ZAMARLUM-17418 format. One line per field, with one value per residue (C-alpha): residue number from 1; residue in three letters; y, z, x. Coordinates in steps of 0.25 Angstrom, whole numbers, plus 5000, padded with zeros to 4 digits. Layout:
BEGIN
n	NUM, ...
res	ALA, ...
Y	Y, ...
Z	Z, ...
X	X, ...
END
This chain:
BEGIN
n	1, 2, 3, 4, 5, 6, 7, 8, 9, 10, 11, 12, 13, 14, 15, 16, 17, 18, 19, 20, 21, 22, 23, 24, 25, 26, 27, 28, 29, 30, 31, 32, 33, 34, 35, 36, 37, 38, 39, 40, 41, 42, 43, 44, 45, 46, 47, 48, 49, 50, 51, 52, 53, 54, 55, 56, 57, 58, 59, 60, 61, 62, 63, 64, 65, 66, 67, 68, 69, 70, 71, 72, 73, 74, 75, 76, 77, 78, 79, 80, 81, 82, 83, 84, 85, 86, 87, 88, 89, 90, 91, 92, 93, 94, 95, 96, 97, 98, 99, 100, 101, 102, 103, 104, 105, 106, 107, 108, 109, 110, 111, 112, 113, 114, 115, 116, 117, 118, 119, 120, 121, 122, 123, 124, 125, 126, 127, 128, 129, 130, 131, 132, 133, 134, 135, 136, 137, 138, 139, 140, 141, 142, 143, 144, 145, 146, 147, 148, 149, 150, 151, 152, 153, 154, 155, 156, 157, 158, 159, 160, 161, 162, 163, 164, 165, 166, 167, 168, 169, 170, 171, 172, 173, 174, 175, 176, 177, 178, 179, 180, 181, 182, 183, 184, 185, 186, 187, 188, 189, 190, 191, 192, 193, 194, 195, 196, 197, 198, 199, 200, 201, 202, 203, 204, 205, 206, 207, 208, 209, 210, 211, 212, 213, 214, 215, 216, 217, 218, 219, 220, 221, 222, 223, 224, 225, 226, 227, 228, 229, 230, 231, 232, 233, 234, 235, 236, 237, 238, 239, 240, 241, 242, 243, 244, 245, 246, 247, 248, 249, 250, 251, 252, 253, 254, 255, 256, 257, 258, 259, 260, 261, 262, 263, 264, 265, 266, 267, 268, 269, 270, 271, 272, 273, 274, 275, 276, 277, 278, 279, 280, 281, 282, 283, 284, 285, 286, 287, 288, 289, 290, 291, 292, 293, 294, 295, 296, 297, 298, 299, 300, 301, 302, 303, 304, 305, 306, 307, 308, 309, 310, 311, 312, 313, 314, 315, 316, 317, 318, 319, 320, 321, 322, 323, 324, 325, 326, 327, 328, 329, 330
res	MET, GLU, LEU, LEU, ASP, PRO, SER, TRP, LEU, LEU, LEU, ILE, VAL, SER, LEU, PRO, THR, SER, SER, ALA, THR, GLY, ARG, MET, ARG, ILE, TRP, ARG, SER, LEU, LYS, THR, GLN, GLY, CYS, MET, ALA, LEU, ARG, ASP, GLY, ALA, TYR, LEU, LEU, PRO, SER, LYS, PRO, GLU, HIS, GLU, GLN, ALA, LEU, GLN, GLU, LEU, ALA, ASP, GLU, CYS, MET, ARG, GLU, GLY, GLY, SER, ALA, TRP, LEU, MET, ALA, VAL, LEU, PRO, ARG, SER, VAL, ASP, GLU, ALA, SER, ALA, TYR, ARG, GLN, LEU, PHE, ASP, ARG, SER, GLU, ASP, TYR, ALA, GLN, LEU, ARG, LYS, ALA, TRP, LYS, ALA, ALA, ASN, ARG, GLY, ILE, ALA, SER, LEU, ALA, THR, PRO, GLU, LEU, ALA, ARG, LEU, GLN, ARG, LYS, LEU, GLN, ARG, GLU, PHE, ASP, ALA, VAL, ARG, THR, ILE, ASP, PHE, PHE, PRO, GLY, GLU, ALA, SER, VAL, GLU, ALA, GLU, ALA, ALA, TRP, THR, ASP, PHE, SER, LYS, ARG, ILE, ALA, ARG, LEU, LEU, SER, PRO, ASP, GLU, PRO, HIS, GLU, THR, LYS, GLY, ARG, ILE, PRO, GLN, LEU, ASP, ALA, SER, LYS, TYR, GLN, GLY, ARG, THR, TRP, ALA, THR, ARG, ARG, ARG, PRO, TRP, VAL, ASP, ARG, VAL, ALA, SER, ALA, TRP, LEU, ILE, ARG, ARG, PHE, ILE, ASP, ARG, ASP, ALA, ARG, PHE, ARG, TRP, LEU, ALA, SER, PRO, SER, ASP, CYS, PRO, LYS, SER, ALA, LEU, GLY, PHE, ASP, PHE, ASP, GLY, ALA, ALA, PHE, THR, HIS, VAL, GLY, ASP, ARG, VAL, THR, PHE, GLU, THR, LEU, LEU, ALA, CYS, PHE, GLY, MET, ASP, ALA, ASP, ALA, ALA, LEU, MET, ARG, LEU, GLY, THR, ILE, VAL, HIS, ALA, LEU, ASP, VAL, GLY, GLY, GLU, PRO, VAL, PRO, GLU, ALA, LYS, GLY, PHE, GLU, ALA, VAL, MET, ALA, GLY, ALA, ARG, GLU, ARG, LEU, THR, ASP, ASP, ASP, ALA, LEU, LEU, GLY, GLU, MET, SER, THR, VAL, LEU, ASP, SER, LEU, TYR, ALA, HIS, PHE, GLU, ARG, GLU, ALA, GLY, HIS, GLY, THR, GLY, LYS, GLU, ARG, GLY, SER, THR, ARG
Y	4968, 4971, 4983, 4973, 4964, 4960, 4960, 4969, 4966, 4973, 4972, 4976, 4978, 4983, 4985, 4987, 5002, 4998, 4993, 5006, 5000, 4989, 4999, 5007, 4996, 4989, 5003, 5005, 4992, 4995, 5007, 5001, 4990, 5001, 4997, 5008, 5010, 5009, 5012, 5012, 4997, 4993, 4993, 4989, 4983, 4977, 4962, 4957, 4944, 4952, 4962, 4952, 4945, 4959, 4964, 4949, 4951, 4964, 4957, 4947, 4959, 4966, 4953, 4951, 4965, 4962, 4968, 4962, 4960, 4956, 4954, 4952, 4952, 4962, 4966, 4978, 4978, 4986, 4993, 5007, 5000, 4994, 5007, 5013, 5003, 5005, 5021, 5019, 5014, 5027, 5030, 5043, 5052, 5043, 5045, 5060, 5061, 5054, 5063, 5075, 5070, 5067, 5081, 5086, 5077, 5081, 5095, 5092, 5079, 5087, 5092, 5077, 5069, 5055, 5046, 5056, 5055, 5040, 5038, 5048, 5042, 5028, 5033, 5039, 5027, 5019, 5028, 5027, 5013, 5011, 5019, 5011, 4998, 5001, 5007, 4996, 5002, 5013, 5022, 5037, 5042, 5030, 5032, 5046, 5044, 5033, 5044, 5055, 5045, 5041, 5058, 5058, 5046, 5050, 5064, 5056, 5047, 5058, 5064, 5052, 5048, 5062, 5058, 5045, 5043, 5047, 5037, 5037, 5031, 5022, 5008, 4998, 4993, 4977, 4976, 4966, 4966, 4958, 4973, 4978, 4972, 4977, 4991, 5004, 5006, 5021, 5026, 5036, 5034, 5030, 5020, 5017, 5006, 5007, 5010, 4998, 4989, 4992, 4991, 4977, 4973, 4978, 4971, 4958, 4956, 4965, 4968, 4959, 4969, 4982, 4993, 5004, 5020, 5027, 5041, 5055, 5059, 5052, 5063, 5057, 5043, 5040, 5038, 5023, 5019, 5014, 5023, 5017, 5024, 5038, 5048, 5045, 5032, 5021, 5013, 5021, 5022, 5018, 5019, 5015, 5006, 5009, 5007, 4992, 4989, 4995, 4987, 4975, 4978, 4982, 4969, 4959, 4957, 4960, 4946, 4943, 4942, 4944, 4956, 4962, 4961, 4969, 4979, 4981, 4985, 4994, 5000, 5002, 5009, 5017, 5024, 5016, 5009, 4996, 4994, 4981, 4971, 4972, 4986, 4992, 4982, 4985, 5000, 4997, 4989, 5000, 5013, 5006, 5001, 5015, 5021, 5013, 5012, 5024, 5016, 5014, 5001, 4995, 4998, 4992, 4980, 4978, 4981, 4971, 4961, 4965, 4964, 4951, 4946, 4951, 4946, 4933, 4933, 4937, 4926, 4916, 4921, 4921, 4907, 4910, 4905, 4914, 4924, 4918, 4914, 4928, 4936, 4935, 4941, 4933
Z	5069, 5058, 5066, 5079, 5071, 5071, 5087, 5091, 5098, 5113, 5119, 5133, 5137, 5151, 5153, 5165, 5166, 5165, 5152, 5145, 5133, 5130, 5133, 5121, 5112, 5114, 5113, 5099, 5094, 5099, 5091, 5078, 5079, 5078, 5092, 5098, 5113, 5119, 5134, 5140, 5137, 5128, 5113, 5102, 5088, 5078, 5078, 5068, 5068, 5066, 5077, 5087, 5085, 5086, 5100, 5105, 5103, 5109, 5120, 5123, 5122, 5134, 5141, 5139, 5144, 5157, 5155, 5152, 5139, 5134, 5120, 5118, 5106, 5109, 5101, 5101, 5107, 5099, 5085, 5091, 5099, 5086, 5080, 5092, 5091, 5076, 5079, 5088, 5074, 5068, 5060, 5054, 5063, 5060, 5044, 5048, 5055, 5042, 5031, 5040, 5040, 5024, 5021, 5030, 5023, 5010, 5012, 5012, 5003, 4991, 4997, 5001, 4995, 4988, 5001, 5010, 5003, 5002, 5016, 5020, 5011, 5017, 5031, 5030, 5022, 5034, 5043, 5034, 5034, 5049, 5049, 5038, 5048, 5059, 5051, 5054, 5049, 5038, 5035, 5027, 5033, 5029, 5015, 5014, 5020, 5010, 4999, 5005, 5006, 4992, 4988, 4996, 4991, 4977, 4979, 4987, 4975, 4965, 4972, 4972, 4958, 4952, 4937, 4941, 4929, 4928, 4925, 4910, 4901, 4889, 4886, 4891, 4879, 4878, 4875, 4870, 4880, 4869, 4863, 4876, 4878, 4880, 4883, 4891, 4901, 4908, 4920, 4931, 4940, 4954, 4951, 4962, 4962, 4948, 4940, 4947, 4946, 4932, 4929, 4935, 4927, 4914, 4916, 4922, 4913, 4901, 4897, 4903, 4897, 4901, 4904, 4915, 4914, 4926, 4923, 4929, 4921, 4912, 4902, 4902, 4896, 4884, 4870, 4870, 4884, 4887, 4899, 4912, 4923, 4919, 4911, 4896, 4897, 4890, 4902, 4913, 4921, 4913, 4921, 4933, 4931, 4935, 4926, 4932, 4928, 4915, 4911, 4916, 4907, 4895, 4895, 4898, 4912, 4920, 4920, 4929, 4944, 4950, 4942, 4944, 4958, 4958, 4950, 4962, 4971, 4960, 4958, 4972, 4976, 4963, 4963, 4975, 4975, 4982, 4992, 4990, 5001, 4995, 4991, 5003, 5002, 4990, 4991, 5003, 4995, 4984, 4993, 5000, 4988, 4981, 4993, 4992, 4978, 4969, 4956, 4948, 4942, 4956, 4962, 4950, 4952, 4967, 4965, 4954, 4965, 4973, 4961, 4958, 4971, 4972, 4958, 4962, 4975, 4967, 4956, 4967, 4973, 4960, 4957, 4945, 4951, 4953, 4941, 4935, 4923, 4918, 4914, 4927, 4925, 4939
X	4876, 4887, 4892, 4894, 4902, 4914, 4918, 4929, 4942, 4945, 4958, 4960, 4974, 4981, 4996, 5005, 5008, 5022, 5022, 5023, 5030, 5019, 5008, 5013, 5017, 5003, 4996, 5003, 4998, 4984, 4985, 4991, 4980, 4969, 4964, 4955, 4954, 4942, 4948, 4962, 4966, 4954, 4956, 4946, 4948, 4938, 4939, 4948, 4957, 4970, 4965, 4963, 4977, 4984, 4976, 4978, 4995, 4992, 4985, 4996, 5006, 4999, 5000, 5015, 5015, 5011, 4996, 4983, 4976, 4961, 4956, 4942, 4932, 4920, 4907, 4899, 4886, 4879, 4880, 4883, 4895, 4900, 4900, 4907, 4917, 4920, 4919, 4931, 4940, 4936, 4949, 4944, 4953, 4965, 4962, 4961, 4975, 4982, 4974, 4979, 4994, 4992, 4988, 5000, 5009, 5004, 5010, 5023, 5025, 5029, 5042, 5046, 5057, 5053, 5058, 5051, 5038, 5039, 5040, 5030, 5020, 5024, 5021, 5007, 5003, 5008, 4999, 4987, 4988, 4988, 4976, 4969, 4974, 4966, 4954, 4945, 4932, 4936, 4927, 4926, 4940, 4947, 4941, 4944, 4959, 4961, 4957, 4968, 4978, 4976, 4978, 4989, 4996, 4994, 5002, 5013, 5014, 5013, 5026, 5034, 5030, 5027, 5025, 5015, 5006, 4992, 4982, 4978, 4966, 4966, 4967, 4978, 4985, 4988, 5003, 5013, 5024, 5034, 5034, 5038, 5052, 5065, 5059, 5064, 5052, 5052, 5046, 5047, 5059, 5058, 5047, 5036, 5026, 5020, 5033, 5041, 5029, 5028, 5043, 5043, 5032, 5037, 5050, 5045, 5033, 5033, 5048, 5058, 5070, 5063, 5072, 5068, 5070, 5066, 5063, 5064, 5052, 5042, 5047, 5060, 5054, 5061, 5052, 5058, 5055, 5040, 5036, 5028, 5021, 5020, 5012, 5013, 5020, 5018, 5012, 5006, 4993, 4981, 4966, 4967, 4981, 4993, 5005, 5008, 4993, 4994, 5007, 4999, 4988, 4995, 5003, 4992, 4997, 4985, 4981, 4992, 4987, 5000, 5003, 4989, 4991, 5005, 4996, 4988, 5000, 5006, 4992, 4990, 5002, 5001, 4988, 4980, 4969, 4965, 4975, 4984, 4990, 5005, 5005, 5011, 5022, 5026, 5025, 5035, 5045, 5044, 5045, 5057, 5065, 5062, 5069, 5081, 5083, 5087, 5088, 5076, 5080, 5084, 5071, 5064, 5071, 5069, 5054, 5054, 5057, 5045, 5036, 5042, 5039, 5025, 5022, 5027, 5017, 5005, 5008, 5008, 4995, 4989, 4995, 5002, 5017, 5028, 5026, 5039, 5032, 5028, 5040, 5048, 5062, 5065
END
């Protein structure tokens, strides 16, 4: 009986032939919602509250355009019929088209300038997200596409940050922040998520008087500086931890729930893994700031404000106040 539930939503619409603009707008909305056509004017979706609300809004729009609309709940009469309904929503071909586009894009990405490459990545990510949003019954095709996207994204990441550190093994030392004051900290220039977040963490919680040096190459790191987020640096990826998480563990901050929440965002954007709701928004802000600002100190300053706000939000959710008690520079 499980296959027969939940019910399905069926929207039947009819618009006057004179309403070409309205017809196109409603058709696009139906496509965006992931509706499947049983026949002309009859559209099916799995029954969910958000789907019912979206279809009701479309029904209301049809009525305003002078047409007619009926929204109803339907139940399959048999297991075979339920299976047939589900099969209508098979997104295997959509995923195949995405993978074909990634393969084609992969051949030319090495020649793209950084802004073009970042724009391409965001465009392809949006297309992938659009398919995943309407994949109501994910299966093997979605798993294979996820793996292919992860590989493709890693290649783009290597091009955007050619000196991205490799994972290292070993024990993470427990360090005393009082012995790391007023230091020069060095990392690769044009920082991305892990480097920006790590620099913020250093100045906010470890070394309030930290100075940062942005390196054209890791080999330019002065011996007197504390390097982070490159191979051979004092602080880098260890095991499955990105640099931000390594710093948390080194300086005993991994008991701070709000910082750990930030760590999940940094981890997801830097090396992938479990999706994090706030990650896409942070990535969009970071990408925009990186395109606008050519000065890395200015970029750190702007993103530090974003990280301060996220930290305060996570602190409040964790019930620890506003975060001003722990090392705030604001």
